[in-house]
PAGU-327942 format. One record per residue (C-alpha): residue number from 1; x, y, z; residue in one letter. Coordinates in nm, 3 decimals, decimal comma. Layout:
! PAGU-327942
+-----+---------+---------+---------+------+
: seq :       x :       y :       z : type :
+-----+---------+---------+---------+------+
: NUM :       X :       Y :       Z :    A :
...
+-----+---------+---------+---------+------+
//
This chain:
! PAGU-327942
+-----+---------+---------+---------+------+
: seq :       x :       y :       z : type :
+-----+---------+---------+---------+------+
:   1 :   8,856 :   9,736 :   9,879 :    X :
:   2 :   9,004 :  10,066 :  10,055 :    X :
:   3 :   9,304 :  10,278 :   9,970 :    X :
:   4 :   9,536 :  10,302 :  10,254 :    X :
:   5 :   9,659 :  10,632 :  10,378 :    X :
:   6 :  10,015 :  10,682 :  10,521 :    X :
:   7 :   9,860 :  10,672 :  10,869 :    X :
:   8 :   9,716 :  10,344 :  10,785 :    X :
:   9 :  10,024 :  10,209 :  10,660 :    X :
:  10 :  10,235 :  10,320 :  10,949 :    X :
:  11 :   9,994 :  10,159 :  11,203 :    X :
:  12 :  10,014 :   9,827 :  10,978 :    X :
:  13 :  10,404 :   9,834 :  10,974 :    X :
:  14 :  10,444 :   9,912 :  11,338 :    X :
:  15 :  10,195 :   9,607 :  11,410 :    X :
:  16 :  10,403 :   9,387 :  11,173 :    X :
:  17 :  10,713 :   9,483 :  11,353 :    X :
:  18 :  10,550 :   9,376 :  11,679 :    X :
:  19 :  10,410 :   9,046 :  11,519 :    X :
:  20 :  10,757 :   8,992 :  11,369 :    X :
:  21 :  10,891 :   8,859 :  11,715 :    X :
:  22 :  11,230 :   9,013 :  11,643 :    X :
:  23 :  11,240 :   8,930 :  11,263 :    X :
:  24 :  11,081 :   9,041 :  10,964 :    X :
:  25 :  11,343 :   9,300 :  10,872 :    X :
:  26 :  11,380 :   9,662 :  10,949 :    X :
:  27 :  11,071 :   9,864 :  11,041 :    X :
:  28 :  11,272 :  10,183 :  10,938 :    X :
:  29 :  11,365 :  10,048 :  10,596 :    X :
:  30 :  11,019 :   9,931 :  10,556 :    X :
:  31 :  10,875 :  10,284 :  10,631 :    X :
:  32 :  11,132 :  10,418 :  10,371 :    X :
:  33 :  10,988 :  10,187 :  10,101 :    X :
:  34 :  10,636 :  10,288 :  10,175 :    X :
:  35 :  10,741 :  10,671 :  10,168 :    X :
:  36 :  10,924 :  10,621 :   9,824 :    X :
:  37 :  10,608 :  10,482 :   9,660 :    X :
:  38 :  10,389 :  10,750 :   9,812 :    X :
:  39 :  10,619 :  11,033 :   9,692 :    X :
:  40 :  10,567 :  10,876 :   9,340 :    X :
:  41 :  10,201 :  10,893 :   9,381 :    X :
:  42 :  10,136 :  10,519 :   9,420 :    X :
:  43 :   9,827 :  10,383 :   9,554 :    X :
:  44 :   9,801 :  10,107 :   9,813 :    X :
:  45 :   9,484 :   9,917 :   9,762 :    X :
:  46 :   9,380 :   9,672 :  10,022 :    X :
:  47 :   9,164 :   9,393 :   9,910 :    X :
:  48 :   8,989 :   9,067 :  10,001 :    X :
:  49 :   8,940 :   8,762 :   9,776 :    X :
:  50 :   8,604 :   8,898 :   9,725 :    X :
:  51 :   8,754 :   9,151 :   9,514 :    X :
:  52 :   8,915 :   8,889 :   9,275 :    X :
:  53 :   8,798 :   8,656 :   9,007 :    X :
:  54 :   8,902 :   8,286 :   9,071 :    X :
:  55 :   9,134 :   8,312 :   8,762 :    X :
:  56 :   9,329 :   8,619 :   8,884 :    X :
:  57 :   9,679 :   8,547 :   8,944 :    X :
:  58 :   9,862 :   8,623 :   9,284 :    X :
:  59 :  10,216 :   8,642 :   9,369 :    X :
:  60 :  10,409 :   8,639 :   9,711 :    X :
:  61 :  10,690 :   8,904 :   9,729 :    X :
:  62 :  10,973 :   8,906 :  10,001 :    X :
:  63 :  11,321 :   8,904 :  10,119 :    X :
:  64 :  11,513 :   8,600 :  10,239 :    X :
:  65 :  11,836 :   8,624 :  10,428 :    X :
:  66 :  11,987 :   8,699 :  10,754 :    X :
:  67 :  11,900 :   8,989 :  10,974 :    X :
:  68 :  12,228 :   9,067 :  11,133 :    X :
:  69 :  12,428 :   9,384 :  11,008 :    X :
:  70 :  12,696 :   9,347 :  10,759 :    X :
:  71 :  13,065 :   9,329 :  10,862 :    X :
:  72 :  13,325 :   9,529 :  10,675 :    X :
:  73 :  13,453 :   9,227 :  10,540 :    X :
:  74 :  13,110 :   9,134 :  10,378 :    X :
:  75 :  13,085 :   9,507 :  10,237 :    X :
:  76 :  13,420 :   9,482 :  10,082 :    X :
:  77 :  13,353 :   9,135 :   9,937 :    X :
:  78 :  13,069 :   9,262 :   9,721 :    X :
:  79 :  13,220 :   9,615 :   9,660 :    X :
:  80 :  13,286 :   9,558 :   9,282 :    X :
:  81 :  12,936 :   9,463 :   9,223 :    X :
:  82 :  12,686 :   9,762 :   9,099 :    X :
:  83 :  12,365 :   9,770 :   9,255 :    X :
:  84 :  12,053 :   9,724 :   9,022 :    X :
:  85 :  11,925 :  10,053 :   8,876 :    X :
:  86 :  11,568 :   9,955 :   8,984 :    X :
:  87 :  11,453 :   9,817 :   9,311 :    X :
:  88 :  11,547 :   9,448 :   9,317 :    X :
:  89 :  11,205 :   9,332 :   9,464 :    X :
:  90 :  11,020 :   9,484 :   9,189 :    X :
:  91 :  11,282 :   9,337 :   8,935 :    X :
:  92 :  11,198 :   8,998 :   9,088 :    X :
:  93 :  10,827 :   9,054 :   9,030 :    X :
:  94 :  10,873 :   9,166 :   8,664 :    X :
:  95 :  11,107 :   8,866 :   8,590 :    X :
:  96 :  10,836 :   8,644 :   8,721 :    X :
:  97 :  10,563 :   8,804 :   8,512 :    X :
:  98 :  10,787 :   8,787 :   8,193 :    X :
:  99 :  10,825 :   8,398 :   8,260 :    X :
: 100 :  10,460 :   8,366 :   8,295 :    X :
: 101 :  10,371 :   8,588 :   8,010 :    X :
: 102 :  10,093 :   8,772 :   8,210 :    X :
: 103 :  10,062 :   9,013 :   8,481 :    X :
: 104 :   9,971 :   8,951 :   8,835 :    X :
: 105 :   9,655 :   9,084 :   8,970 :    X :
: 106 :   9,740 :   9,108 :   9,340 :    X :
: 107 :  10,032 :   9,036 :   9,586 :    X :
: 108 :  10,025 :   8,881 :   9,939 :    X :
: 109 :  10,266 :   8,926 :  10,202 :    X :
: 110 :  10,459 :   8,630 :  10,290 :    X :
: 111 :  10,470 :   8,710 :  10,669 :    X :
: 112 :  10,409 :   8,983 :  10,917 :    X :
: 113 :  10,720 :   9,178 :  10,940 :    X :
: 114 :  10,831 :   9,540 :  10,950 :    X :
: 115 :  11,023 :   9,502 :  10,623 :    X :
: 116 :  10,885 :   9,204 :  10,463 :    X :
: 117 :  10,526 :   9,329 :  10,475 :    X :
: 118 :  10,645 :   9,663 :  10,337 :    X :
: 119 :  10,793 :   9,479 :  10,054 :    X :
: 120 :  10,480 :   9,328 :   9,962 :    X :
: 121 :  10,298 :   9,666 :  10,016 :    X :
: 122 :  10,564 :   9,837 :   9,800 :    X :
: 123 :  10,560 :   9,567 :   9,513 :    X :
: 124 :  10,166 :   9,613 :   9,503 :    X :
: 125 :  10,189 :   9,986 :   9,488 :    X :
: 126 :  10,451 :  10,014 :   9,229 :    X :
: 127 :  10,300 :   9,749 :   9,004 :    X :
: 128 :   9,957 :   9,881 :   9,044 :    X :
: 129 :   9,825 :   9,543 :   9,198 :    X :
: 130 :   9,568 :   9,484 :   9,482 :    X :
: 131 :   9,742 :   9,414 :   9,828 :    X :
: 132 :   9,540 :   9,119 :   9,983 :    X :
: 133 :   9,424 :   9,153 :  10,355 :    X :
: 134 :   9,604 :   8,797 :  10,421 :    X :
: 135 :   9,928 :   8,615 :  10,463 :    X :
: 136 :  10,033 :   8,237 :  10,492 :    X :
: 137 :  10,208 :   8,294 :  10,830 :    X :
: 138 :  10,023 :   8,535 :  11,084 :    X :
: 139 :  10,352 :   8,639 :  11,218 :    X :
: 140 :  10,708 :   8,626 :  11,105 :    X :
: 141 :  10,888 :   8,294 :  11,064 :    X :
: 142 :  11,226 :   8,197 :  10,986 :    X :
: 143 :  11,190 :   7,956 :  10,699 :    X :
: 144 :  11,020 :   7,938 :  10,349 :    X :
: 145 :  10,865 :   7,607 :  10,444 :    X :
: 146 :  10,715 :   7,774 :  10,759 :    X :
: 147 :  10,391 :   7,875 :  10,557 :    X :
: 148 :  10,028 :   7,768 :  10,545 :    X :
: 149 :  10,103 :   7,710 :  10,183 :    X :
: 150 :  10,327 :   7,420 :  10,292 :    X :
: 151 :  10,066 :   7,307 :  10,515 :    X :
: 152 :   9,800 :   7,296 :  10,255 :    X :
: 153 :  10,045 :   7,143 :   9,970 :    X :
: 154 :  10,055 :   7,462 :   9,742 :    X :
: 155 :  10,358 :   7,432 :   9,519 :    X :
: 156 :  10,605 :   7,693 :   9,560 :    X :
: 157 :  10,719 :   7,731 :   9,206 :    X :
: 158 :  10,724 :   7,899 :   8,969 :    X :
: 159 :  10,963 :   8,098 :   9,195 :    X :
: 160 :  11,158 :   8,405 :   9,106 :    X :
: 161 :  11,460 :   8,533 :   9,258 :    X :
: 162 :  11,665 :   8,855 :   9,228 :    X :
: 163 :  11,957 :   8,996 :   9,413 :    X :
: 164 :  12,040 :   9,362 :   9,480 :    X :
: 165 :  12,295 :   9,329 :   9,198 :    X :
: 166 :  12,011 :   9,258 :   8,933 :    X :
: 167 :  12,129 :   8,881 :   8,925 :    X :
: 168 :  11,815 :   8,677 :   8,875 :    X :
: 169 :  11,674 :   8,338 :   8,804 :    X :
: 170 :  11,336 :   8,160 :   8,795 :    X :
: 171 :  11,297 :   7,800 :   8,958 :    X :
: 172 :  11,054 :   7,608 :   8,773 :    X :
: 173 :  11,048 :   7,294 :   9,006 :    X :
: 174 :  11,197 :   7,234 :   9,357 :    X :
: 175 :  11,091 :   6,906 :   9,543 :    X :
: 176 :  10,933 :   7,064 :   9,819 :    X :
: 177 :  10,948 :   7,388 :  10,035 :    X :
: 178 :  11,223 :   7,279 :  10,247 :    X :
: 179 :  11,444 :   7,211 :   9,949 :    X :
: 180 :  11,329 :   7,543 :   9,820 :    X :
: 181 :  11,427 :   7,692 :  10,155 :    X :
: 182 :  11,786 :   7,547 :  10,126 :    X :
: 183 :  11,844 :   7,674 :   9,752 :    X :
: 184 :  11,708 :   8,026 :   9,823 :    X :
: 185 :  11,887 :   8,056 :  10,135 :    X :
: 186 :  12,215 :   7,946 :   9,964 :    X :
: 187 :  12,150 :   8,214 :   9,707 :    X :
: 188 :  12,095 :   8,474 :   9,985 :    X :
: 189 :  12,433 :   8,370 :  10,146 :    X :
: 190 :  12,613 :   8,470 :   9,814 :    X :
: 191 :  12,431 :   8,781 :   9,780 :    X :
: 192 :  12,508 :   8,988 :  10,066 :    X :
: 193 :  12,286 :   8,788 :  10,282 :    X :
: 194 :  11,950 :   8,916 :  10,114 :    X :
: 195 :  11,749 :   8,807 :   9,801 :    X :
: 196 :  11,425 :   8,911 :   9,678 :    X :
: 197 :  11,181 :   8,631 :   9,625 :    X :
: 198 :  10,849 :   8,584 :   9,470 :    X :
: 199 :  10,684 :   8,246 :   9,514 :    X :
: 200 :  10,358 :   8,043 :   9,543 :    X :
: 201 :  10,221 :   8,217 :   9,231 :    X :
: 202 :   9,867 :   8,069 :   9,174 :    X :
: 203 :   9,502 :   8,156 :   9,111 :    X :
: 204 :   9,280 :   8,314 :   9,363 :    X :
: 205 :   9,064 :   7,994 :   9,362 :    X :
: 206 :   9,368 :   7,786 :   9,477 :    X :
: 207 :   9,524 :   8,042 :   9,718 :    X :
: 208 :   9,198 :   8,180 :   9,910 :    X :
: 209 :   9,176 :   7,850 :  10,131 :    X :
: 210 :   9,543 :   7,824 :  10,195 :    X :
: 211 :   9,618 :   8,186 :  10,356 :    X :
: 212 :   9,535 :   8,333 :  10,696 :    X :
: 213 :   9,247 :   8,606 :  10,620 :    X :
: 214 :   9,264 :   8,943 :  10,786 :    X :
: 215 :   9,628 :   8,928 :  10,871 :    X :
: 216 :   9,707 :   9,280 :  10,747 :    X :
: 217 :   9,410 :   9,434 :  10,923 :    X :
: 218 :   9,504 :   9,253 :  11,253 :    X :
: 219 :   9,858 :   9,400 :  11,217 :    X :
: 220 :   9,692 :   9,742 :  11,162 :    X :
: 221 :   9,474 :   9,720 :  11,489 :    X :
: 222 :   9,789 :   9,627 :  11,697 :    X :
: 223 :  10,003 :   9,872 :  11,548 :    X :
: 224 :   9,739 :  10,146 :  11,601 :    X :
: 225 :   9,701 :  10,022 :  11,963 :    X :
: 226 :  10,070 :  10,051 :  12,012 :    X :
: 227 :  10,115 :  10,395 :  11,871 :    X :
: 228 :   9,798 :  10,520 :  12,034 :    X :
: 229 :   9,921 :  10,440 :  12,384 :    X :
: 230 :  10,269 :  10,552 :  12,300 :    X :
: 231 :  10,150 :  10,881 :  12,188 :    X :
: 232 :   9,925 :  10,942 :  12,499 :    X :
: 233 :  10,182 :  10,825 :  12,736 :    X :
: 234 :  10,023 :  10,496 :  12,819 :    X :
: 235 :  10,120 :  10,155 :  12,870 :    X :
: 236 :  10,195 :  10,049 :  12,501 :    X :
: 237 :  10,289 :   9,691 :  12,609 :    X :
: 238 :   9,969 :   9,655 :  12,782 :    X :
: 239 :   9,782 :   9,801 :  12,502 :    X :
: 240 :   9,933 :   9,542 :  12,245 :    X :
: 241 :   9,872 :   9,245 :  12,497 :    X :
: 242 :   9,508 :   9,342 :  12,510 :    X :
: 243 :   9,470 :   9,427 :  12,144 :    X :
: 244 :   9,638 :   9,094 :  12,043 :    X :
: 245 :   9,441 :   8,893 :  12,312 :    X :
: 246 :   9,775 :   8,790 :  12,460 :    X :
: 247 :   9,929 :   8,740 :  12,792 :    X :
: 248 :  10,223 :   8,943 :  12,980 :    X :
: 249 :  10,539 :   8,748 :  13,009 :    X :
: 250 :  10,813 :   8,926 :  13,177 :    X :
: 251 :  11,001 :   9,246 :  13,254 :    X :
: 252 :  11,352 :   9,321 :  13,325 :    X :
: 253 :  11,701 :   9,431 :  13,200 :    X :
: 254 :  11,907 :   9,273 :  12,941 :    X :
: 255 :  12,225 :   9,109 :  13,093 :    X :
: 256 :  12,351 :   8,895 :  12,754 :    X :
: 257 :  12,270 :   8,952 :  12,396 :    X :
: 258 :  12,496 :   8,755 :  12,144 :    X :
: 259 :  12,449 :   8,627 :  11,806 :    X :
: 260 :  12,595 :   8,462 :  11,501 :    X :
: 261 :  12,519 :   8,465 :  11,135 :    X :
: 262 :  12,551 :   8,116 :  10,993 :    X :
: 263 :  12,381 :   7,961 :  10,697 :    X :
: 264 :  12,183 :   8,269 :  10,598 :    X :
: 265 :  12,040 :   8,298 :  10,934 :    X :
: 266 :  12,082 :   8,506 :  11,253 :    X :
: 267 :  12,110 :   8,275 :  11,541 :    X :
: 268 :  12,111 :   8,425 :  11,878 :    X :
: 269 :  12,033 :   8,437 :  12,251 :    X :
: 270 :  11,925 :   8,697 :  12,481 :    X :
: 271 :  11,923 :   8,704 :  12,851 :    X :
: 272 :  11,692 :   8,920 :  13,065 :    X :
: 273 :  11,732 :   8,976 :  13,456 :    X :
: 274 :  11,377 :   9,043 :  13,615 :    X :
: 275 :  11,277 :   9,357 :  13,761 :    X :
: 276 :  10,975 :   9,450 :  13,977 :    X :
: 277 :  10,725 :   9,152 :  14,002 :    X :
: 278 :  10,987 :   8,953 :  13,833 :    X :
: 279 :  11,303 :   9,031 :  14,043 :    X :
: 280 :  11,502 :   8,724 :  14,135 :    X :
: 281 :  11,410 :   8,546 :  13,794 :    X :
: 282 :  11,562 :   8,500 :  13,461 :    X :
: 283 :  11,423 :   8,483 :  13,119 :    X :
: 284 :  11,629 :   8,355 :  12,819 :    X :
: 285 :  11,508 :   8,380 :  12,461 :    X :
: 286 :  11,663 :   8,176 :  12,181 :    X :
: 287 :  11,602 :   8,310 :  11,827 :    X :
: 288 :  11,668 :   8,197 :  11,469 :    X :
: 289 :  11,594 :   8,531 :  11,307 :    X :
: 290 :  11,259 :   8,508 :  11,508 :    X :
: 291 :  11,231 :   8,458 :  11,875 :    X :
: 292 :  11,161 :   8,094 :  11,886 :    X :
: 293 :  11,195 :   7,941 :  12,240 :    X :
: 294 :  11,218 :   8,104 :  12,592 :    X :
: 295 :  11,309 :   7,959 :  12,939 :    X :
: 296 :  11,209 :   8,103 :  13,266 :    X :
: 297 :  11,453 :   7,999 :  13,550 :    X :
: 298 :  11,595 :   7,748 :  13,291 :    X :
: 299 :  11,265 :   7,578 :  13,248 :    X :
: 300 :  11,095 :   7,590 :  12,897 :    X :
: 301 :  10,842 :   7,865 :  12,900 :    X :
: 302 :  10,674 :   8,010 :  12,582 :    X :
: 303 :  10,751 :   7,839 :  12,260 :    X :
: 304 :  10,665 :   7,865 :  11,896 :    X :
: 305 :  10,412 :   7,877 :  11,759 :    X :
: 306 :  10,305 :   8,141 :  12,019 :    X :
: 307 :  10,457 :   8,465 :  11,944 :    X :
: 308 :  10,719 :   8,620 :  12,171 :    X :
: 309 :  10,746 :   9,006 :  12,158 :    X :
: 310 :  11,010 :   9,203 :  12,293 :    X :
: 311 :  10,983 :   9,583 :  12,360 :    X :
: 312 :  11,258 :   9,814 :  12,397 :    X :
: 313 :  11,126 :  10,035 :  12,695 :    X :
: 314 :  11,412 :  10,280 :  12,674 :    X :
: 315 :  11,357 :  10,356 :  12,292 :    X :
: 316 :  10,970 :  10,246 :  12,324 :    X :
: 317 :  10,994 :  10,047 :  12,039 :    X :
: 318 :  10,940 :   9,691 :  11,923 :    X :
: 319 :  11,279 :   9,497 :  11,967 :    X :
: 320 :  11,439 :   9,400 :  11,635 :    X :
: 321 :  11,686 :   9,114 :  11,658 :    X :
: 322 :  11,997 :   9,104 :  11,714 :    X :
: 323 :  11,994 :   9,460 :  11,839 :    X :
: 324 :  11,923 :   9,424 :  12,212 :    X :
: 325 :  12,174 :   9,593 :  12,431 :    X :
: 326 :  12,316 :   9,492 :  12,756 :    X :
: 327 :  12,153 :   9,716 :  13,026 :    X :
: 328 :  11,858 :   9,765 :  12,798 :    X :
: 329 :  11,503 :   9,776 :  12,998 :    X :
: 330 :  11,253 :   9,539 :  12,833 :    X :
: 331 :  10,914 :   9,403 :  12,849 :    X :
: 332 :  10,815 :   9,063 :  12,691 :    X :
: 333 :  10,454 :   8,967 :  12,605 :    X :
: 334 :  10,325 :   8,662 :  12,404 :    X :
: 335 :  10,031 :   8,668 :  12,161 :    X :
: 336 :   9,855 :   8,341 :  12,059 :    X :
: 337 :   9,952 :   8,157 :  11,747 :    X :
: 338 :   9,715 :   8,145 :  11,456 :    X :
: 339 :   9,514 :   7,834 :  11,468 :    X :
: 340 :   9,674 :   7,682 :  11,163 :    X :
: 341 :  10,017 :   7,644 :  11,373 :    X :
: 342 :   9,839 :   7,470 :  11,647 :    X :
: 343 :   9,711 :   7,177 :  11,426 :    X :
: 344 :   9,918 :   6,841 :  11,430 :    X :
: 345 :  10,067 :   6,927 :  11,099 :    X :
: 346 :  10,145 :   7,299 :  11,192 :    X :
: 347 :  10,324 :   7,177 :  11,516 :    X :
: 348 :  10,517 :   6,912 :  11,297 :    X :
: 349 :  10,639 :   7,217 :  11,070 :    X :
: 350 :  10,659 :   7,499 :  11,323 :    X :
: 351 :  10,650 :   7,355 :  11,668 :    X :
: 352 :  10,934 :   7,361 :  11,912 :    X :
: 353 :  11,051 :   6,995 :  11,802 :    X :
: 354 :  11,094 :   7,113 :  11,449 :    X :
: 355 :  11,376 :   7,327 :  11,583 :    X :
: 356 :  11,533 :   7,040 :  11,779 :    X :
: 357 :  11,394 :   7,110 :  12,116 :    X :
: 358 :  11,255 :   6,820 :  12,300 :    X :
: 359 :  10,936 :   6,990 :  12,457 :    X :
: 360 :  10,576 :   6,965 :  12,349 :    X :
: 361 :  10,402 :   7,299 :  12,276 :    X :
: 362 :  10,172 :   7,444 :  12,549 :    X :
: 363 :   9,949 :   7,734 :  12,470 :    X :
: 364 :  10,062 :   8,027 :  12,676 :    X :
: 365 :   9,759 :   8,256 :  12,589 :    X :
+-----+---------+---------+---------+------+
//
């Protein structure tokens, strides 16, 4: 177990923003959460399952919803509702503990993303819980069913949900994670497109074989490589590619960036015209919150479960969907998918065909 410094936390969140593949929420908002907890003297204690008893209870806190900005119409729709007096992610955790009649010992991030990982770190710090060096995705993912919990048949319920207006509920049963996704996403749609969730609450004994161990440390390694190279004026994209054992994909200028918010998701397309060694070629990326499928010159290229990571070279930052700008200079690299997603069952749940694309997954890295 180790207590994380702010520098450690910033490395982790930058790494998570990169591994978020365009999704996972706002890095800036994630950093604000961390700083809020630090300002209150809270501790961020990163632990492994060796630090827990088998009977200790663990919860998975996160936010579910679209990642596109709110329209003025959406703001007006909710203007009459006062926001909760306490952070709604913390309220969601407290509601779950009240239902259980006992406190959680630890939390684990649901995915690696600039805001969703920060949410787990924040809940852990604010609730004086241990934060596990693990997650059930190894990247950011669009759906609740896109988790190694689902691959291992770990029940989603009991599941606590809470919106920013303090309206909450506890689900005691859902048919499966796909049904849980439908129900939670529907609540997000009527809650300003974001809702706090805590699910897959279970013992350390049950969860220790159902997660990807070392996920937070991996994010820290990648974030540290990115920030060190950036600070020293080096090639931060190459540094990330090397640290993540990936492979460079493309470099160019954004010529099209379009998206829509539908069903609690942000769907979009980004088109990039190649420059330098890639002049004369075009890369297209389709995303559902996260970057899912790419085409090089209209032929399938890199697909999920591999990670398609885009960098804004003008701002020298990981690119968050759907904020790519026409004329923006970008570089794109791929990082290898965690082994769990490359299994037969993993590809059924999170391969290109699960998104309706008739192409087999071919590892790029």
